[in-house]
Structure formats: structure tokens, C-alpha cells
N, C-alpha and C positions, 0 to 999 in steps of 0.2 A: 404799085397799086395803093392808093390813098386810103387812108382809115375811113372815110364817109363811104367809100367804093364797098369797103370790106364788110362794113357794118350793114350796108344795103345787101349785099351779096347773101351775107349770114342769114338775116332777116328773110329773103326771099326762100333760102333754101330751107329754113326752119318752118315756114308756112306751107311751101310745097309738102315737106315731110308730115305735117300734121295733117294736110288733107289726104295724103296718098295713105296713112297709117288708119285713118278713119273711115275709108271706103269700104264698100259692101265686100268687094271681091276679095279683101284681105282677111274678112272675119274669118273664114275656112282655117287659116292658118294657125299650128298650135302654137302656144306661147314659146315651146321648146326652140322653134324655130327661129324667133325673135330673140332668143335669148343666147343665141350661138352667132347671129347675125349682127348684133349690136357691138360687141367688142372688137370684130373685124371692121365695121364702120369707122369706129373711133379711132382704131389704129390708122386705117387709110388717111382719114383727117388729120391727124397727128403729123404723118408724115409728109402730106403735103403741105402743110403749115410749115415745117421743118424745111423742105426743099425751097418754097417760096421766101423764107427768110436766108437762106443760103446765096440764093440767085441774086436776091435784093441786094446783100450786103457786098457779094463779089462784084456786082454791077456797079456798085458806088465806089469800091476800091479800083477796080480798072479805068473809070472816070476820072476819078483822082490822079492816077497815075500818068494818063494822057495829059492831064492839063497841067502837071508840073513842069517845067522847064528842064533840060537837061544840060 
């Protein structure tokens, strides 16, 4: 994934989350629900980033191995 695409996807996610969090149907949820959900969302985002980095680097290494003559 290119850096520009990652920035665009992060911005789109942020705008979507802001719209969702400001909507009226969420107004009935208590603050305690949000404070329990936010850490889990951050953990999932961190794991997704780590997995993305591992796959990106392992893909680069396998492509390098295939390009190296034996």
C-alpha cells in the first residue's frame, strides 16, 4: 500500500468516524460504553498495522529471494 493511499484511507476513516460519532442515534449511549470500546478499537488498529508491516516486509524479502540468481 502506498503512503498516499494509506493517508487517504486514514482520512476517510477519520471523517466517517466523526460523522458516526456525531449522529443522533448514538446520543443515547453512555460515556462508559465509549471508554470501554475505544481501547479495543485502538488495539485492533495497532494489530492491523503490525500485520500489514509484516506482510509488506516479508513480501519484499520473498521478491528479493526470487530475483537473486542461485
